[in-house]
C-alpha atoms as a printed R data frame, in Angstrom:
    type eleno elety resid chain resno       x       y       z
1   ATOM     1    CA   UNK     A     1   6.061   9.273 -45.184
2   ATOM     2    CA   UNK     A     2   3.984   7.624 -42.482
3   ATOM     3    CA   UNK     A     3   2.725  11.041 -41.339
4   ATOM     4    CA   UNK     A     4   1.694  11.948 -44.888
5   ATOM     5    CA   UNK     A     5  -0.053   8.612 -45.371
6   ATOM     6    CA   UNK     A     6  -1.900   8.977 -42.081
7   ATOM     7    CA   UNK     A     7  -2.881  12.545 -42.960
8   ATOM     8    CA   UNK     A     8  -4.255  11.446 -46.339
9   ATOM     9    CA   UNK     A     9  -6.297   8.686 -44.679
10  ATOM    10    CA   UNK     A    10  -7.720  11.130 -42.146
11  ATOM    11    CA   UNK     A    11  -8.616  13.611 -44.884
12  ATOM    12    CA   UNK     A    12 -10.315  10.821 -46.863
13  ATOM    13    CA   UNK     A    13 -12.308   9.791 -43.796
14  ATOM    14    CA   UNK     A    14 -13.368  13.396 -43.134
15  ATOM    15    CA   UNK     A    15 -14.487  13.850 -46.752
16  ATOM    16    CA   UNK     A    16 -16.405  10.568 -46.640
17  ATOM    17    CA   UNK     A    17 -18.019  11.601 -43.357
18  ATOM    18    CA   UNK     A    18 -19.065  14.970 -44.798
19  ATOM    19    CA   UNK     A    19 -20.596  13.249 -47.829
20  ATOM    20    CA   UNK     A    20 -22.487  10.795 -45.593
21  ATOM    21    CA   UNK     A    21 -23.799  13.612 -43.381
22  ATOM    22    CA   UNK     A    22 -24.907  15.590 -46.436
23  ATOM    23    CA   UNK     A    23 -26.664  12.534 -47.855
24  ATOM    24    CA   UNK     A    24 -28.350  11.865 -44.512
25  ATOM    25    CA   UNK     A    25 -29.626  15.448 -44.355
26  ATOM    26    CA   UNK     A    26 -31.077  15.149 -47.851
27  ATOM    27    CA   UNK     A    27 -33.088  12.153 -46.644
28  ATOM    28    CA   UNK     A    28 -33.935  13.397 -43.156
29  ATOM    29    CA   UNK     A    29 -35.057  16.971 -43.907
30  ATOM    30    CA   UNK     A    30 -38.217  15.904 -45.815
31  ATOM    31    CA   UNK     A    31 -38.987  13.410 -43.039
32  ATOM    32    CA   UNK     A    32 -38.528  16.075 -40.361
33  ATOM    33    CA   UNK     A    33 -40.743  18.455 -42.359
34  ATOM    34    CA   UNK     A    34 -43.436  15.768 -42.504
35  ATOM    35    CA   UNK     A    35 -43.287  15.224 -38.733
36  ATOM    36    CA   UNK     A    36 -43.224  18.970 -38.045
37  ATOM    37    CA   UNK     A    37 -46.148  19.666 -40.385
38  ATOM    38    CA   UNK     A    38 -48.203  16.891 -38.797
39  ATOM    39    CA   UNK     A    39 -48.060  18.808 -35.487
40  ATOM    40    CA   UNK     A    40 -48.937  22.254 -36.841
41  ATOM    41    CA   UNK     A    41 -52.189  24.155 -37.197
42  ATOM    42    CA   UNK     A    42 -53.375  24.838 -40.782
43  ATOM    43    CA   UNK     A    43 -52.174  28.438 -40.577
44  ATOM    44    CA   UNK     A    44 -48.629  27.402 -39.626
45  ATOM    45    CA   UNK     A    45 -48.044  24.875 -42.396
46  ATOM    46    CA   UNK     A    46 -46.536  27.311 -44.883
47  ATOM    47    CA   UNK     A    47 -45.301  29.798 -42.306
48  ATOM    48    CA   UNK     A    48 -41.708  30.838 -41.636
49  ATOM    49    CA   UNK     A    49 -41.173  28.515 -38.658
50  ATOM    50    CA   UNK     A    50 -39.894  25.012 -39.404
51  ATOM    51    CA   UNK     A    51 -41.204  23.702 -36.076
52  ATOM    52    CA   UNK     A    52 -44.716  24.438 -34.733
53  ATOM    53    CA   UNK     A    53 -45.184  27.018 -32.010
54  ATOM    54    CA   UNK     A    54 -47.703  24.771 -30.267
55  ATOM    55    CA   UNK     A    55 -47.408  21.047 -30.873
56  ATOM    56    CA   UNK     A    56 -50.870  19.883 -31.856
57  ATOM    57    CA   UNK     A    57 -50.867  16.150 -31.070
58  ATOM    58    CA   UNK     A    58 -54.605  15.980 -31.632
59  ATOM    59    CA   UNK     A    59 -53.945  16.016 -35.394
60  ATOM    60    CA   UNK     A    60 -53.203  12.296 -35.176
61  ATOM    61    CA   UNK     A    61 -56.480  11.342 -33.530
62  ATOM    62    CA   UNK     A    62 -58.331  13.713 -35.863
63  ATOM    63    CA   UNK     A    63 -56.704  12.071 -38.877
64  ATOM    64    CA   UNK     A    64 -57.721   8.597 -37.672
65  ATOM    65    CA   UNK     A    65 -61.309   9.737 -37.121
66  ATOM    66    CA   UNK     A    66 -61.571  11.725 -40.352
67  ATOM    67    CA   UNK     A    67 -61.444   8.623 -42.549
68  ATOM    68    CA   UNK     A    68 -62.346   4.949 -41.880
69  ATOM    69    CA   UNK     A    69 -58.718   4.375 -40.874
70  ATOM    70    CA   UNK     A    70 -59.182   1.007 -39.189
71  ATOM    71    CA   UNK     A    71 -61.269  -0.304 -42.093
72  ATOM    72    CA   UNK     A    72 -58.454   0.649 -44.459
73  ATOM    73    CA   UNK     A    73 -55.964  -0.969 -42.071
74  ATOM    74    CA   UNK     A    74 -57.988  -4.188 -42.085
75  ATOM    75    CA   UNK     A    75 -58.118  -4.169 -45.900
76  ATOM    76    CA   UNK     A    76 -54.377  -3.601 -46.078
77  ATOM    77    CA   UNK     A    77 -53.737  -6.580 -43.792
78  ATOM    78    CA   UNK     A    78 -56.145  -8.740 -45.809
79  ATOM    79    CA   UNK     A    79 -53.929  -8.107 -48.832
80  ATOM    80    CA   UNK     A    80 -50.589  -8.013 -47.013
81  ATOM    81    CA   UNK     A    81 -50.646 -11.325 -45.124
82  ATOM    82    CA   UNK     A    82 -51.365 -13.688 -48.053
83  ATOM    83    CA   UNK     A    83 -49.109 -11.710 -50.400
84  ATOM    84    CA   UNK     A    84 -46.288 -11.941 -47.874
85  ATOM    85    CA   UNK     A    85 -46.771 -15.696 -47.509
86  ATOM    86    CA   UNK     A    86 -47.215 -16.287 -51.238
87  ATOM    87    CA   UNK     A    87 -44.248 -14.184 -52.334
88  ATOM    88    CA   UNK     A    88 -41.759 -15.584 -49.839
89  ATOM    89    CA   UNK     A    89 -42.797 -19.209 -50.318
90  ATOM    90    CA   UNK     A    90 -43.204 -19.237 -54.109
91  ATOM    91    CA   UNK     A    91 -39.975 -17.296 -54.737
92  ATOM    92    CA   UNK     A    92 -38.092 -19.693 -52.417
93  ATOM    93    CA   UNK     A    93 -39.578 -22.694 -54.221
94  ATOM    94    CA   UNK     A    94 -38.577 -21.347 -57.638
95  ATOM    95    CA   UNK     A    95 -35.123 -20.425 -56.366
96  ATOM    96    CA   UNK     A    96 -34.687 -23.937 -54.984
97  ATOM    97    CA   UNK     A    97 -35.461 -25.373 -58.404
98  ATOM    98    CA   UNK     A    98 -32.901 -23.158 -60.150
99  ATOM    99    CA   UNK     A    99 -30.280 -23.739 -57.448
100 ATOM   100    CA   UNK     A   100 -30.515 -27.514 -57.059
101 ATOM   101    CA   UNK     A   101 -32.300 -29.156 -60.006
102 ATOM   102    CA   UNK     A   102 -30.744 -29.936 -63.379
103 ATOM   103    CA   UNK     A   103 -33.047 -29.785 -66.382
104 ATOM   104    CA   UNK     A   104 -32.797 -28.943 -70.039
105 ATOM   105    CA   UNK     A   105 -32.914 -25.219 -70.819
106 ATOM   106    CA   UNK     A   106 -32.440 -24.168 -67.196
107 ATOM   107    CA   UNK     A   107 -29.854 -21.521 -68.027
108 ATOM   108    CA   UNK     A   108 -31.968 -19.969 -70.785
109 ATOM   109    CA   UNK     A   109 -35.063 -20.049 -68.634
110 ATOM   110    CA   UNK     A   110 -33.194 -18.244 -65.866
111 ATOM   111    CA   UNK     A   111 -31.973 -15.606 -68.327
112 ATOM   112    CA   UNK     A   112 -35.544 -15.059 -69.510
113 ATOM   113    CA   UNK     A   113 -36.588 -14.697 -65.877
114 ATOM   114    CA   UNK     A   114 -33.918 -12.045 -65.302
115 ATOM   115    CA   UNK     A   115 -34.924 -10.280 -68.515
116 ATOM   116    CA   UNK     A   116 -38.435  -9.751 -67.136
117 ATOM   117    CA   UNK     A   117 -36.946  -7.340 -64.581
118 ATOM   118    CA   UNK     A   118 -36.311  -4.945 -67.459
119 ATOM   119    CA   UNK     A   119 -39.987  -4.830 -68.407
120 ATOM   120    CA   UNK     A   120 -41.782  -1.800 -66.949
121 ATOM   121    CA   UNK     A   121 -45.016  -2.509 -65.122
122 ATOM   122    CA   UNK     A   122 -46.971  -0.520 -67.704
123 ATOM   123    CA   UNK     A   123 -46.320  -3.254 -70.283
124 ATOM   124    CA   UNK     A   124 -48.344  -5.869 -68.389
125 ATOM   125    CA   UNK     A   125 -50.786  -3.531 -66.654
126 ATOM   126    CA   UNK     A   126 -53.495  -3.475 -69.343
127 ATOM   127    CA   UNK     A   127 -53.371  -7.222 -70.237
128 ATOM   128    CA   UNK     A   128 -53.575  -8.132 -66.553
129 ATOM   129    CA   UNK     A   129 -56.486  -5.780 -65.974
130 ATOM   130    CA   UNK     A   130 -58.373  -7.249 -68.944
131 ATOM   131    CA   UNK     A   131 -57.683 -10.773 -67.697
132 ATOM   132    CA   UNK     A   132 -58.918 -10.040 -64.160
133 ATOM   133    CA   UNK     A   133 -61.924  -8.185 -65.533
134 ATOM   134    CA   UNK     A   134 -62.895 -11.197 -67.647
135 ATOM   135    CA   UNK     A   135 -62.912 -13.468 -64.602
136 ATOM   136    CA   UNK     A   136 -64.898 -10.903 -62.580
137 ATOM   137    CA   UNK     A   137 -62.211 -10.021 -60.051
138 ATOM   138    CA   UNK     A   138 -62.260  -6.247 -60.476
139 ATOM   139    CA   UNK     A   139 -63.232  -4.500 -57.217
140 ATOM   140    CA   UNK     A   140 -62.009  -7.493 -55.215
141 ATOM   141    CA   UNK     A   141 -58.730  -8.186 -53.435
142 ATOM   142    CA   UNK     A   142 -57.901 -11.198 -55.627
143 ATOM   143    CA   UNK     A   143 -55.917  -9.307 -58.338
144 ATOM   144    CA   UNK     A   144 -53.685  -7.929 -55.587
145 ATOM   145    CA   UNK     A   145 -53.152 -11.322 -53.924
146 ATOM   146    CA   UNK     A   146 -53.144 -14.147 -56.497
147 ATOM   147    CA   UNK     A   147 -50.084 -13.065 -58.602
148 ATOM   148    CA   UNK     A   148 -47.844 -13.382 -55.532
149 ATOM   149    CA   UNK     A   149 -48.336 -17.172 -55.520
150 ATOM   150    CA   UNK     A   150 -46.878 -17.540 -59.027
151 ATOM   151    CA   UNK     A   151 -43.148 -17.019 -58.623
152 ATOM   152    CA   UNK     A   152 -42.897 -14.105 -56.227
153 ATOM   153    CA   UNK     A   153 -40.964 -11.843 -58.575
154 ATOM   154    CA   UNK     A   154 -37.778 -12.226 -60.624
155 ATOM   155    CA   UNK     A   155 -35.583 -10.234 -58.235
156 ATOM   156    CA   UNK     A   156 -36.676 -12.254 -55.218
157 ATOM   157    CA   UNK     A   157 -36.002 -15.521 -57.053
158 ATOM   158    CA   UNK     A   158 -32.583 -14.280 -58.117
159 ATOM   159    CA   UNK     A   159 -31.693 -13.185 -54.582
160 ATOM   160    CA   UNK     A   160 -32.703 -16.497 -53.020
161 ATOM   161    CA   UNK     A   161 -31.166 -18.600 -55.785
162 ATOM   162    CA   UNK     A   162 -27.809 -16.892 -55.287
163 ATOM   163    CA   UNK     A   163 -27.903 -17.683 -51.580
164 ATOM   164    CA   UNK     A   164 -29.068 -21.270 -52.010
165 ATOM   165    CA   UNK     A   165 -26.277 -22.005 -54.471
166 ATOM   166    CA   UNK     A   166 -23.832 -21.250 -51.670
167 ATOM   167    CA   UNK     A   167 -25.329 -23.854 -49.352
168 ATOM   168    CA   UNK     A   168 -23.144 -27.022 -49.481
169 ATOM   169    CA   UNK     A   169 -24.663 -29.910 -51.406
170 ATOM   170    CA   UNK     A   170 -23.298 -32.232 -48.758
171 ATOM   171    CA   UNK     A   171 -26.303 -31.287 -46.639
172 ATOM   172    CA   UNK     A   172 -28.634 -32.484 -49.413
173 ATOM   173    CA   UNK     A   173 -26.766 -35.753 -49.711
174 ATOM   174    CA   UNK     A   174 -26.815 -36.299 -45.947
175 ATOM   175    CA   UNK     A   175 -30.561 -35.677 -45.904
176 ATOM   176    CA   UNK     A   176 -31.021 -38.136 -48.808
177 ATOM   177    CA   UNK     A   177 -29.144 -40.776 -46.861
178 ATOM   178    CA   UNK     A   178 -31.478 -40.197 -43.916
179 ATOM   179    CA   UNK     A   179 -34.451 -40.896 -46.182
180 ATOM   180    CA   UNK     A   180 -35.560 -37.330 -46.935
181 ATOM   181    CA   UNK     A   181 -37.072 -36.485 -50.306
182 ATOM   182    CA   UNK     A   182 -36.707 -33.237 -52.293
183 ATOM   183    CA   UNK     A   183 -39.673 -31.597 -50.600
184 ATOM   184    CA   UNK     A   184 -38.413 -32.424 -47.113
185 ATOM   185    CA   UNK     A   185 -34.954 -31.107 -47.980
186 ATOM   186    CA   UNK     A   186 -36.521 -27.868 -49.165
187 ATOM   187    CA   UNK     A   187 -38.666 -27.450 -46.054
188 ATOM   188    CA   UNK     A   188 -36.248 -28.691 -43.378
189 ATOM   189    CA   UNK     A   189 -32.835 -27.826 -44.796
190 ATOM   190    CA   UNK     A   190 -32.971 -25.060 -47.390
191 ATOM   191    CA   UNK     A   191 -35.589 -22.797 -45.827
192 ATOM   192    CA   UNK     A   192 -34.068 -22.716 -42.304
193 ATOM   193    CA   UNK     A   193 -30.596 -22.028 -43.722
194 ATOM   194    CA   UNK     A   194 -31.948 -19.299 -46.030
195 ATOM   195    CA   UNK     A   195 -33.396 -17.211 -43.225
196 ATOM   196    CA   UNK     A   196 -31.432 -13.976 -43.969
197 ATOM   197    CA   UNK     A   197 -32.485 -13.622 -47.637
198 ATOM   198    CA   UNK     A   198 -36.014 -14.800 -46.811
199 ATOM   199    CA   UNK     A   199 -36.303 -11.974 -44.276
200 ATOM   200    CA   UNK     A   200 -34.940  -9.553 -46.884
201 ATOM   201    CA   UNK     A   201 -37.576 -10.704 -49.386
202 ATOM   202    CA   UNK     A   202 -40.224 -10.381 -46.669
203 ATOM   203    CA   UNK     A   203 -39.195  -6.794 -45.915
204 ATOM   204    CA   UNK     A   204 -39.218  -5.873 -49.610
205 ATOM   205    CA   UNK     A   205 -42.668  -7.421 -49.973
206 ATOM   206    CA   UNK     A   206 -44.030  -5.772 -46.840
207 ATOM   207    CA   UNK     A   207 -42.854  -2.336 -47.958
208 ATOM   208    CA   UNK     A   208 -44.145  -2.844 -51.471
209 ATOM   209    CA   UNK     A   209 -47.640  -3.957 -50.432
210 ATOM   210    CA   UNK     A   210 -47.984  -1.482 -47.560
211 ATOM   211    CA   UNK     A   211 -47.079   1.480 -49.787
212 ATOM   212    CA   UNK     A   212 -48.785   0.218 -52.956
213 ATOM   213    CA   UNK     A   213 -51.031   2.890 -54.405
214 ATOM   214    CA   UNK     A   214 -51.246   1.921 -58.058
215 ATOM   215    CA   UNK     A   215 -52.591  -1.627 -57.626
216 ATOM   216    CA   UNK     A   216 -55.534  -0.726 -55.350
217 ATOM   217    CA   UNK     A   217 -56.250   2.348 -57.491
218 ATOM   218    CA   UNK     A   218 -56.643   0.168 -60.598
219 ATOM   219    CA   UNK     A   219 -58.623  -2.740 -59.147
220 ATOM   220    CA   UNK     A   220 -60.599  -1.348 -56.186
221 ATOM   221    CA   UNK     A   221 -63.622   0.830 -56.859
222 ATOM   222    CA   UNK     A   222 -65.531   0.640 -53.577
223 ATOM   223    CA   UNK     A   223 -64.406   3.024 -50.841
224 ATOM   224    CA   UNK     A   224 -64.959   0.415 -48.129
225 ATOM   225    CA   UNK     A   225 -62.302  -1.768 -49.836
226 ATOM   226    CA   UNK     A   226 -59.591   0.889 -49.989
227 ATOM   227    CA   UNK     A   227 -56.170   0.181 -48.500
228 ATOM   228    CA   UNK     A   228 -54.296   2.702 -46.348
229 ATOM   229    CA   UNK     A   229 -52.152   4.030 -49.188
230 ATOM   230    CA   UNK     A   230 -55.221   4.648 -51.326
231 ATOM   231    CA   UNK     A   231 -57.225   5.987 -48.380
232 ATOM   232    CA   UNK     A   232 -54.822   8.915 -48.026
233 ATOM   233    CA   UNK     A   233 -56.283  10.368 -51.212
234 ATOM   234    CA   UNK     A   234 -59.557  10.970 -49.353
235 ATOM   235    CA   UNK     A   235 -57.947  13.833 -47.423
236 ATOM   236    CA   UNK     A   236 -57.863  15.848 -50.617
237 ATOM   237    CA   UNK     A   237 -61.636  15.867 -50.831
238 ATOM   238    CA   UNK     A   238 -62.433  16.041 -47.114
239 ATOM   239    CA   UNK     A   239 -60.021  18.767 -46.112
240 ATOM   240    CA   UNK     A   240 -59.048  20.511 -49.333
241 ATOM   241    CA   UNK     A   241 -55.571  19.199 -48.670
242 ATOM   242    CA   UNK     A   242 -55.127  20.357 -45.117
243 ATOM   243    CA   UNK     A   243 -51.509  19.361 -45.033
244 ATOM   244    CA   UNK     A   244 -51.226  18.964 -41.282
245 ATOM   245    CA   UNK     A   245 -53.932  16.284 -41.305
246 ATOM   246    CA   UNK     A   246 -52.496  14.583 -44.387
247 ATOM   247    CA   UNK     A   247 -49.003  14.507 -42.896
248 ATOM   248    CA   UNK     A   248 -50.330  13.123 -39.597
249 ATOM   249    CA   UNK     A   249 -52.000  10.241 -41.447
250 ATOM   250    CA   UNK     A   250 -48.833   9.743 -43.515
251 ATOM   251    CA   UNK     A   251 -46.713   9.410 -40.368
252 ATOM   252    CA   UNK     A   252 -49.135   6.851 -38.912
253 ATOM   253    CA   UNK     A   253 -48.994   4.782 -42.095
254 ATOM   254    CA   UNK     A   254 -45.214   5.092 -42.363
255 ATOM   255    CA   UNK     A   255 -44.450   3.988 -38.781
256 ATOM   256    CA   UNK     A   256 -45.030   0.212 -39.280
257 ATOM   257    CA   UNK     A   257 -42.633   0.181 -42.236
258 ATOM   258    CA   UNK     A   258 -39.920   1.910 -40.209
259 ATOM   259    CA   UNK     A   259 -40.451  -0.398 -37.240
260 ATOM   260    CA   UNK     A   260 -40.282  -3.549 -39.381
261 ATOM   261    CA   UNK     A   261 -37.133  -2.344 -41.112
262 ATOM   262    CA   UNK     A   262 -35.261  -1.443 -37.928
263 ATOM   263    CA   UNK     A   263 -36.279  -4.643 -36.146
264 ATOM   264    CA   UNK     A   264 -35.221  -6.897 -39.039
265 ATOM   265    CA   UNK     A   265 -32.387  -4.820 -40.525
266 ATOM   266    CA   UNK     A   266 -29.753  -7.301 -39.305
267 ATOM   267    CA   UNK     A   267 -31.212 -10.115 -41.438
268 ATOM   268    CA   UNK     A   268 -31.995  -7.680 -44.259
269 ATOM   269    CA   UNK     A   269 -28.410  -6.459 -44.606
270 ATOM   270    CA   UNK     A   270 -26.986  -9.950 -44.084
271 ATOM   271    CA   UNK     A   271 -29.254 -11.457 -46.724
272 ATOM   272    CA   UNK     A   272 -28.435  -8.796 -49.313
273 ATOM   273    CA   UNK     A   273 -24.681  -8.801 -48.660
274 ATOM   274    CA   UNK     A   274 -24.241 -12.585 -48.631
275 ATOM   275    CA   UNK     A   275 -26.429 -13.184 -51.700
276 ATOM   276    CA   UNK     A   276 -24.704 -10.438 -53.716
277 ATOM   277    CA   UNK     A   277 -21.310 -11.925 -52.854
278 ATOM   278    CA   UNK     A   278 -22.227 -15.313 -54.320
279 ATOM   279    CA   UNK     A   279 -21.313 -16.094 -57.912
280 ATOM   280    CA   UNK     A   280 -24.202 -15.836 -60.382
């Protein structure tokens, strides 16, 4: 019986391993094709060889020089830094209110907040564009930055609220006895203890802003204000979609996201796992 049980466990592990390897290949093959194509000559892109015969590293420098890459990088950072600060701080502040304050209609208000996650972005796209156009913010960075300071997103609030609810209230009471007010408790107690989910929210925000194509496409008209994601579209006109150049630029833009994720993955996984384990 023990041999049969052990055999079944081993078979289950092997099947699970095969499934994981197959899933990894599904994800990695397109990435490997992108890297391989970025090092090929134009004639090799759609050839029979998966890997280039001669690795053309100059494609990366050519891609940087073909478009105003560093201008687009500067524009991306101009949007990214305040959005990152605004999203993390405002979502934490809202989550703190739902986790610690008692007020009439709190439960219903939280349900309405969660319900907004079901609304597709297309529902609010036109009203928001009209609103920003009326205040004269079209072709500026403000429509991409300002919304992040008003809540930070329903999912982020939910994630942080779940984590904060698990922090013992005894810490709040001890801080009150030491003379701290609500704001000081939020800044000196709740935020330091909520580091894992805050990092998770930061990673989500970083990836969303860095890869955002739709927002800049709608609000930015001037080429000198393009972000990196939007700037990739210029390769279609400049090179008639020379895929090796486009893939080289794609790899350069993708690298910061991968680096940030791998550096902070410990806090990312911890924040998601702990928050999801809390009771809603």
